[in-house]
RODRENLUM-529458 format. One record per residue: x, z, y of N, C-alpha, C, CB in turn. Coordinates in pm, 1 decimal. Glycine has a CB too. Layout:
<sites>
SITE      n.x      n.z      n.y     ca.x     ca.z     ca.y      c.x      c.z      c.y     cb.x     cb.z     cb.y
SITE        X        Z        Y        X        Z        Y        X        Z        Y        X        Z        Y
...
</sites>
This chain:
<sites>
SITE      n.x      n.z      n.y     ca.x     ca.z     ca.y      c.x      c.z      c.y     cb.x     cb.z     cb.y
SITE   2849.1   6504.6  24851.4   2791.8   6643.9  24939.2   2786.8   6752.7  24851.9   2635.4   6632.6  25003.8
SITE   2850.4   6869.3  24858.9   2945.0   6968.9  24755.5   2782.9   7054.9  24774.1   3149.0   7066.4  24828.1
SITE   2732.5   7133.2  24692.6   2613.4   7182.6  24666.4   2697.7   7340.8  24610.1   2508.1   7073.1  24547.8
SITE   2639.0   7431.8  24581.1   2661.2   7532.5  24510.7   2628.1   7524.5  24403.5   2625.3   7621.5  24547.1
SITE   2725.7   7568.9  24260.2   2690.1   7568.8  24115.6   2710.5   7424.2  24072.5   2537.1   7620.7  24086.7
SITE   2753.5   7328.6  24157.7   2794.5   7200.1  24116.4   2855.4   7182.7  24010.2   2860.2   7147.2  24191.9
SITE   2840.5   7116.0  23907.8   2952.2   7098.5  23837.7   3052.6   6980.8  23835.9   2913.5   7112.2  23732.5
SITE   3146.2   6970.5  23725.7   3240.8   6838.0  23793.7   3188.9   6782.0  23782.4   3353.4   6778.7  23767.4
SITE   3083.5   6737.2  23628.2   3021.4   6623.1  23579.3   2932.6   6585.8  23717.9   2931.4   6653.9  23431.0
SITE   2849.0   6660.3  23779.0   2766.1   6655.3  23909.3   2822.3   6568.3  24001.6   2752.1   6786.7  23977.1
SITE   2957.9   6636.2  24020.2   3051.6   6627.7  24155.4   3014.7   6465.3  24126.3   3254.1   6697.5  24157.4
SITE   3089.2   6402.5  24002.1   3145.3   6279.6  23968.3   3057.4   6157.0  24019.7   3163.8   6276.5  23818.3
SITE   2946.1   6206.2  23950.6   2789.2   6118.6  23956.1   2743.3   6113.8  24085.6   2659.0   6188.5  23870.2
SITE   2772.5   6213.4  24150.0   2743.1   6232.5  24321.5   2821.5   6147.2  24408.2   2779.0   6382.8  24377.9
SITE   2980.3   6137.3  24345.9   3053.2   6070.8  24425.9   3039.6   5920.4  24370.0   3194.0   6131.8  24432.3
SITE   3017.1   5875.2  24229.7   3013.3   5777.8  24201.9   2874.7   5696.7  24273.5   3032.3   5790.5  24070.5
SITE   2783.0   5762.0  24296.0   2640.6   5742.6  24363.0   2682.1   5677.0  24539.6   2542.9   5929.8  24364.8
SITE   2771.4   5735.4  24588.2   2833.8   5681.6  24744.7   2940.5   5555.9  24680.2   2946.5   5839.6  24856.2
SITE   2963.2   5539.9  24629.7   3065.2   5364.8  24612.6   2969.4   5266.2  24606.4   3171.4   5331.9  24450.0
SITE   3036.8   5187.6  24680.6   2977.6   5060.9  24704.8   2940.2   4939.4  24590.1   3065.9   5009.8  24794.7
SITE   2871.0   4897.7  24543.2   2901.8   4810.7  24408.4   2853.8   4682.2  24468.4   2813.8   4857.7  24252.1
SITE   2980.9   4574.0  24405.7   2940.9   4402.8  24429.6   2960.6   4381.5  24298.3   3041.5   4289.2  24538.8
SITE   2812.3   4277.6  24284.4   2792.1   4200.6  24159.6   2928.0   4094.6  24117.3   2648.9   4110.4  24184.9
SITE   2934.1   4115.8  24014.9   3057.6   3997.9  23974.9   3034.7   3861.2  24018.6   3078.2   3978.7  23814.4
SITE   2895.9   3807.9  23990.8   2881.6   3676.9  24020.5   2931.2   3653.2  24181.7   2727.7   3637.4  23990.1
SITE   2882.6   3740.0  24251.7   2929.0   3710.1  24423.1   3068.4   3727.0  24422.4   2863.2   3823.4  24549.6
SITE   3141.7   3785.8  24344.0   3330.8   3755.7  24352.7   3341.2   3603.5  24302.1   3449.1   3877.1  24219.2
SITE   3311.5   3606.8  24189.0   3336.8   3446.7  24164.4   3318.8   3341.6  24240.2   3275.1   3403.9  24077.2
SITE   3175.7   3380.6  24296.5   3155.6   3243.4  24395.2   3286.0   3277.1  24499.5   2970.8   3234.4  24495.1
SITE   3305.5   3359.3  24559.7   3414.1   3389.4  24658.3   3547.1   3335.4  24620.6   3428.3   3536.0  24677.1
SITE   3557.3   3338.9  24483.7   3694.9   3318.8  24463.3   3736.2   3145.9  24453.3   3731.4   3404.0  24323.1
SITE   3634.5   3071.6  24395.0   3600.6   2971.4  24385.1   3633.9   2854.6  24539.4   3466.6   3006.2  24338.5
SITE   3573.9   2985.9  24647.0   3567.6   2883.6  24774.4   3704.4   2879.9  24826.2   3462.0   2930.9  24900.4
SITE   3798.1   2992.8  24762.7   3896.8   2968.7  24817.4   4008.1   3054.4  24714.2   3879.8   3003.5  24969.3
SITE   4025.6   2982.8  24606.6   4096.6   3024.5  24532.8   4229.9   3076.5  24530.4   4086.5   2963.7  24481.4
SITE   4303.6   2986.1  24634.9   4462.3   3035.1  24644.1   4441.5   3153.8  24732.2   4582.4   2916.1  24717.5
SITE   4381.5   3233.1  24807.6   4372.9   3351.8  24872.0   4339.3   3429.8  24734.7   4262.1   3357.6  25002.2
SITE   4314.2   3392.1  24603.4   4320.9   3552.8  24527.8   4443.1   3529.9  24463.5   4188.4   3605.2  24404.4
SITE   4496.2   3659.4  24373.8   4585.8   3614.8  24259.4   4581.1   3793.0  24230.5   4765.6   3511.4  24301.9
SITE   4614.9   3780.3  24098.8   4626.8   3897.2  23991.2   4737.8   3977.2  24019.7   4643.1   3848.7  23844.7
SITE   4693.9   4104.9  24027.8   4811.6   4190.7  24062.6   4809.1   4355.6  23989.7   4809.9   4199.9  24236.1
SITE   4782.2   4319.8  23827.3   4739.8   4406.6  23712.3   4881.8   4379.1  23652.3   4590.3   4360.7  23614.3
SITE   4972.1   4450.0  23647.7   5091.9   4431.5  23588.1   5072.0   4415.4  23456.8   5179.4   4528.2  23611.9
SITE   5189.0   4340.3  23323.5   5196.1   4316.6  23247.7   5212.7   4462.0  23175.9   5265.2   4220.1  23251.9
SITE   5214.8   4499.5  23065.3   5184.6   4582.6  22981.7   5183.5   4547.4  22782.0   5054.1   4614.3  23049.0
SITE   5218.5   4682.6  22725.5   5263.0   4638.8  22619.3   5161.7   4605.8  22536.8   5343.6   4715.7  22569.2
SITE   5185.9   4497.9  22434.7   5030.9   4425.1  22373.2   4995.1   4316.3  22432.7   4898.0   4509.2  22389.1
SITE   5011.5   4263.1  22556.2   4962.9   4190.1  22619.4   5035.8   4069.6  22571.5   4960.7   4227.1  22746.5
SITE   4911.6   3946.4  22530.2   4967.8   3813.3  22510.4   5002.3   3773.7  22610.2   4899.2   3722.4  22458.9
SITE   5121.3   3680.4  22600.1   5147.9   3593.7  22685.2   5227.4   3472.3  22643.0   5201.7   3656.1  22777.8
SITE   5203.2   3366.5  22755.9   5281.6   3257.0  22745.0   5416.9   3236.8  22810.2   5210.1   3167.4  22780.6
SITE   5513.5   3222.8  22754.3   5648.3   3214.6  22854.1   5682.1   3111.9  22914.9   5763.4   3237.4  22798.8
SITE   5704.3   3111.3  23037.4   5730.4   2943.4  23097.6   5871.4   2893.4  23118.9   5665.6   2921.2  23250.6
SITE   5961.4   2982.4  23142.1   6102.3   3005.9  23135.2   6162.6   3060.1  23050.2   6140.3   3057.3  23213.6
SITE   6198.6   2978.4  22921.6   6248.0   3053.4  22797.9   6381.0   3064.4  22867.6   6242.5   2974.1  22635.1
SITE   6501.6   3167.7  22818.1   6622.1   3168.0  22826.4   6728.5   3023.6  22786.8   6639.8   3279.1  22750.9
SITE   6821.9   2990.0  22881.6   6932.1   2902.5  22798.4   6920.3   2919.2  22645.5   7087.2   2947.7  22838.4
SITE   6915.1   2808.6  22613.2   6951.9   2793.9  22448.8   6879.1   2818.9  22366.8   7043.0   2859.4  22398.8
SITE   6715.7   2860.2  22412.1   6641.5   2917.2  22329.4   6504.0   2847.6  22320.7   6637.3   3049.7  22363.0
SITE   6557.6   2693.3  22423.8   6393.3   2603.9  22432.8   6331.7   2588.4  22352.6   6376.0   2481.4  22464.0
SITE   6359.8   2579.2  22258.8   6323.6   2533.4  22083.8   6214.8   2643.6  22060.2   6480.4   2553.7  21944.7
SITE   6212.6   2797.2  22092.0   6176.7   2900.0  22042.8   5989.0   2872.7  22094.4   6280.8   3037.9  22105.1
SITE   5879.6   2899.2  22012.9   5773.5   2931.3  22038.5   5737.3   2990.9  22156.5   5746.1   2984.9  21959.2
SITE   5673.6   2963.3  22296.5   5648.9   2998.4  22369.0   5546.9   3108.8  22368.8   5643.5   2915.7  22415.3
SITE   5489.0   3141.8  22288.7   5353.3   3242.3  22288.0   5439.5   3329.7  22203.9   5180.7   3185.4  22213.6
SITE   5346.1   3467.8  22258.2   5411.9   3605.0  22214.9   5335.6   3743.6  22251.6   5554.8   3613.1  22284.5
SITE   5421.6   3825.8  22256.1   5346.9   3918.9  22306.2   5460.1   4067.7  22372.1   5235.6   3953.1  22172.6
SITE   5390.7   4141.0  22482.4   5494.9   4178.8  22531.5   5533.2   4335.7  22402.9   5460.0   4204.5  22715.7
SITE   5640.7   4322.6  22389.1   5678.3   4454.7  22258.3   5716.7   4593.4  22340.8   5848.3   4407.3  22140.2
SITE   5809.7   4555.3  22468.1   5838.8   4747.8  22517.1   5857.3   4645.8  22635.5   6007.3   4897.4  22442.8
SITE   5864.9   4764.9  22755.0   5880.4   4757.3  22907.3   5998.1   4835.4  22930.3   5755.1   4813.1  22993.6
SITE   6106.1   4827.8  23003.9   6207.4   4899.9  23069.3   6245.6   4847.7  23205.0   6321.4   4903.6  22986.1
SITE   6196.2   4928.4  23287.8   6205.2   4882.0  23432.4   6148.2   4756.7  23496.9   6329.2   4871.9  23457.7
SITE   6244.6   4672.6  23475.4   6146.6   4550.1  23534.6   6182.8   4413.7  23407.1   6209.4   4493.9  23740.7
SITE   6222.6   4457.2  23300.2   6249.3   4359.3  23181.0   6178.5   4408.1  23070.4   6399.7   4343.6  23140.4
SITE   6124.1   4286.0  23059.7   6029.5   4284.4  22934.6   6062.4   4210.5  22798.8   5905.3   4224.6  22978.1
SITE   6042.0   4348.4  22712.8   6080.9   4249.7  22576.8   5983.1   4196.9  22550.7   6129.0   4305.5  22445.5
SITE   5937.7   4016.1  22472.5   5872.1   3955.9  22436.6   5881.7   3923.2  22301.8   5870.2   3886.0  22505.0
SITE   5820.6   3962.5  22209.5   5832.0   3903.9  22060.0   5750.8   3822.9  22061.7   5811.2   3985.1  21941.0
SITE   5840.3   3694.9  22046.9   5735.4   3538.5  22007.3   5695.5   3538.5  21847.8   5842.8   3361.4  22034.7
SITE   5616.3   3437.3  21872.3   5537.9   3437.1  21778.9   5605.9   3358.8  21639.2   5414.2   3378.6  21837.2
SITE   5745.4   3280.6  21675.1   5836.0   3253.4  21562.0   5920.6   3326.0  21546.6   5891.9   3151.1  21557.7
SITE   5925.0   3482.2  21534.5   5943.0   3603.8  21513.8   6109.2   3595.4  21623.4   5940.0   3645.9  21324.1
SITE   6126.9   3576.1  21734.6   6225.8   3585.0  21771.6   6195.4   3672.3  21906.0   6286.6   3458.9  21771.8
SITE   6275.5   3697.3  21923.9   6252.5   3854.5  22044.7   6328.4   3775.2  22195.9   6392.8   4060.2  21972.7
SITE   6320.6   3748.1  22334.6   6344.9   3747.4  22409.5   6347.6   3880.2  22546.7   6298.5   3656.9  22396.7
SITE   6435.8   3873.2  22654.6   6461.4   3970.5  22722.4   6401.8   3887.5  22868.5   6623.9   4025.3  22703.4
SITE   6288.2   3933.2  22939.3   6238.5   3840.8  23047.0   6188.8   3912.2  23194.6   6112.9   3761.2  22980.8
SITE   6206.7   3858.8  23302.6   6117.4   3947.9  23410.6   5976.8   3876.1  23376.8   6170.3   3931.3  23600.5
SITE   5949.2   3911.6  23494.0   5749.0   3915.9  23512.1   5746.9   3778.0  23524.9   5651.3   4007.5  23676.4
SITE   5821.4   3702.8  23631.9   5802.1   3561.7  23679.2   5820.2   3466.0  23535.2   5926.1   3522.2  23809.6
SITE   5909.6   3543.7  23440.4   5886.8   3378.0  23350.7   5817.7   3370.4  23209.2   6043.9   3305.4  23310.5
SITE   5704.5   3497.8  23286.9   5596.1   3429.8  23150.5   5453.0   3474.4  23223.1   5618.5   3526.6  22949.0
SITE   5352.1   3439.4  23198.1   5191.6   3441.7  23204.4   5134.9   3500.8  23124.8   5127.9   3334.4  23196.3
SITE   5051.7   3637.4  23150.8   4994.4   3725.5  23105.9   4872.8   3640.9  23041.4   4972.4   3831.6  23205.9
SITE   4817.9   3620.6  22931.3   4698.8   3523.4  22859.0   4586.9   3637.5  22863.9   4736.8   3457.0  22672.6
SITE   4492.6   3646.4  22957.0   4360.6   3722.1  22989.1   4249.7   3630.4  22988.4   4362.4   3793.5  23127.1
SITE   4142.6   3699.9  22921.2   4023.5   3654.7  22898.5   3972.3   3603.8  23067.4   3932.3   3780.6  22816.1
SITE   3981.1   3660.1  23121.0   3936.1   3659.0  23268.9   3965.5   3736.2  23387.4   3827.2   3673.1  23268.7
SITE   4002.2   3666.7  23511.9   4069.9   3779.0  23573.8   3987.1   3903.4  23641.1   4152.4   3719.0  23675.9
SITE   3854.9   3874.1  23629.0   3752.7   3995.9  23625.2   3725.3   4059.4  23543.5   3652.9   3982.8  23648.9
SITE   3714.6   4223.2  23542.9   3723.9   4284.9  23448.7   3558.3   4231.9  23359.5   3757.6   4444.2  23500.1
SITE   3533.3   4353.9  23215.2   3416.1   4250.3  23173.4   3274.9   4290.2  23204.9   3416.6   4225.8  23020.1
SITE   3249.5   4419.2  23279.4   3171.9   4466.3  23286.4   3121.4   4385.9  23411.0   3192.6   4590.7  23273.1
SITE   2984.1   4376.3  23484.7   2937.1   4275.3  23558.7   2933.4   4348.2  23708.5   2792.8   4218.0  23497.7
SITE   2975.6   4426.4  23734.9   3013.5   4490.3  23889.5   3151.0   4551.2  23941.2   2925.0   4606.3  23911.6
SITE   3149.3   4510.8  24061.1   3312.2   4589.4  24100.2   3294.0   4699.1  24187.3   3429.5   4487.8  24187.9
SITE   3334.9   4793.9  24203.3   3334.1   4913.1  24261.4   3424.8   4943.3  24410.9   3378.4   4995.9  24150.5
SITE   3430.1   4961.8  24536.7   3461.3   5017.5  24610.6   3430.5   5159.8  24666.0   3452.4   4948.8  24658.4
SITE   3506.9   5235.0  24725.8   3514.7   5335.5  24759.3   3424.1   5307.6  24903.8   3658.2   5383.3  24752.0
SITE   3274.8   5374.8  24979.7   3248.5   5363.1  25119.1   3309.8   5459.0  25187.3   3117.9   5364.9  25150.9
SITE   3406.1   5531.9  25139.9   3395.3   5636.8  25278.7   3559.8   5611.3  25287.3   3326.0   5843.7  25253.8
SITE   3637.9   5637.0  25388.0   3771.3   5590.1  25361.1   3874.4   5724.4  25320.8   3823.4   5506.1  25500.2
SITE   3781.7   5852.7  25345.9   3824.3   5989.2  25273.1   3879.1   5928.0  25114.9   3667.0   6116.0  25258.6
SITE   3783.8   5872.6  25076.8   3828.3   5854.1  24944.5   3895.3   5787.7  24849.7   3776.3   5852.4  24910.7
SITE   3939.3   5687.2  24970.9   4052.2   5601.4  24914.9   4214.0   5697.5  24956.7   4039.3   5420.6  25004.5
SITE   4188.9   5804.2  25048.0   4307.0   5905.8  25101.9   4309.2   5953.1  24977.8   4284.6   6024.0  25230.8
SITE   4164.8   6024.2  24949.7   4210.8   6173.1  24813.3   4245.9   6066.4  24686.7   4023.3   6321.4  24745.2
SITE   4232.7   5923.5  24602.1   4275.6   5873.0  24527.5   4384.0   5841.1  24569.5   4215.1   5804.0  24486.3
SITE   4440.4   5784.9  24655.9   4580.5   5800.4  24632.1   4670.3   5901.3  24603.9   4622.9   5765.3  24707.9
SITE   4609.1   6021.6  24699.6   4690.0   6169.2  24693.7   4665.6   6177.0  24533.9   4611.9   6324.9  24801.3
SITE   4591.2   6159.7  24470.1   4550.5   6204.0  24369.8   4664.9   6156.1  24255.0   4407.8   6161.1  24356.6
SITE   4646.9   6027.5  24279.3   4780.6   5948.0  24217.2   4901.4   5991.3  24233.7   4799.1   5823.0  24262.7
SITE   4917.6   6003.8  24347.1   5070.0   6007.4  24359.6   5116.6   6198.2  24303.3   5116.3   5959.7  24565.5
SITE   5008.4   6265.0  24320.2   5042.0   6367.8  24233.8   5045.8   6363.6  24088.7   4970.1   6455.1  24260.1
SITE   4988.2   6268.8  24024.9   5003.5   6245.9  23862.4   5137.3   6238.2  23871.5   4931.3   6109.6  23782.4
SITE   5196.5   6166.3  23952.9   5318.5   6110.5  23931.4   5408.8   6231.8  23933.9   5353.4   6000.2  24033.6
SITE   5385.0   6312.3  24053.1   5495.6   6391.8  24102.9   5481.4   6485.9  23959.4   5472.3   6474.4  24276.1
SITE   5375.7   6503.6  23912.3   5328.9   6592.7  23774.9   5430.8   6530.2  23684.3   5150.2   6570.8  23709.9
SITE   5403.7   6379.4  23670.0   5470.6   6345.3  23522.5   5602.2   6376.0  23533.8   5461.6   6191.8  23470.6
SITE   5691.2   6344.9  23687.1   5850.8   6321.7  23704.0   5871.4   6490.7  23679.4   5917.0   6242.2  23886.9
SITE   5800.8   6571.2  23716.2   5815.4   6727.7  23710.9   5818.0   6778.9  23571.6   5696.8   6800.6  23785.2
SITE   5713.9   6725.5  23537.0   5726.5   6790.5  23374.2   5823.9   6724.5  23294.4   5588.1   6776.6  23283.2
SITE   5914.5   6628.8  23289.7   6017.8   6539.1  23296.3   6091.4   6617.8  23300.8   6031.3   6445.8  23383.4
SITE   6141.5   6667.0  23418.5   6282.8   6733.2  23471.0   6239.2   6864.3  23380.2   6311.6   6761.4  23674.8
SITE   6139.5   6949.2  23373.5   6112.9   7041.4  23308.8   6128.9   7073.7  23212.9   6049.8   7055.4  23310.2
SITE   6136.7   6958.2  23119.4   6148.9   6935.5  22959.1   6283.5   6928.5  22943.1   6078.7   6801.7  22894.0
SITE   6345.9   6864.4  23056.4   6506.8   6769.5  22991.8   6605.1   6939.7  23055.9   6573.7   6526.4  23134.4
SITE   6528.4   6986.9  23156.4   6607.2   7176.3  23189.8   6617.1   7258.1  23060.8   6488.2   7300.9  23305.1
SITE   6478.0   7263.1  22984.0   6423.0   7369.2  22918.0   6515.7   7329.2  22779.4   6240.5   7371.1  22910.9
SITE   6537.1   7168.5  22754.2   6680.2   7171.5  22684.9   6817.6   7182.7  22716.4   6692.2   7085.6  22635.4
SITE   6810.6   7182.3  22851.6   6971.7   7235.0  22863.8   6995.1   7385.6  22846.8   7034.7   7201.0  23014.2
SITE   6902.7   7436.8  22903.5   6913.1   7573.9  22898.9   6904.4   7643.6  22768.3   6821.2   7622.2  22978.1
SITE   6816.4   7578.5  22689.2   6831.0   7644.2  22547.8   6946.0   7589.8  22444.5   6692.8   7625.0  22474.6
SITE   7021.0   7485.8  22487.3   7123.8   7447.7  22430.4   7248.2   7558.4  22474.9   7141.8   7298.3  22468.0
SITE   7260.9   7605.5  22550.5   7349.1   7679.7  22612.6   7368.8   7829.9  22527.8   7297.4   7691.3  22762.5
</sites>
């Protein structure tokens, strides 16, 4: 609900108050009931600890434990504990996570479908601005070098 004289902080607090809160215990109970219906959607990121389940041919003797060092598109550079480095796809390793759920005790969802639309629009806008910024920086480099 918008009010005159509302600060950004006031608006953010108001927005969060309208979200649905689900206790993590409830989600864990649902996950135990039908474990095959749940899957991880968080993509691997740099510094994640991983276990490599499909080492490339000729690398079978390598230690399968490592860390994501770099990501280039769909290719992950994995620095193994024994000092070797391999390039793999996301299907070739598993990220070692403490838990599939976040560390706080509640999960949140929007109570209004307009919030979903606004969040997706904001995410898309941020991507566009990021691409535009990169294009602008590239063009500035081209123009300044002429």
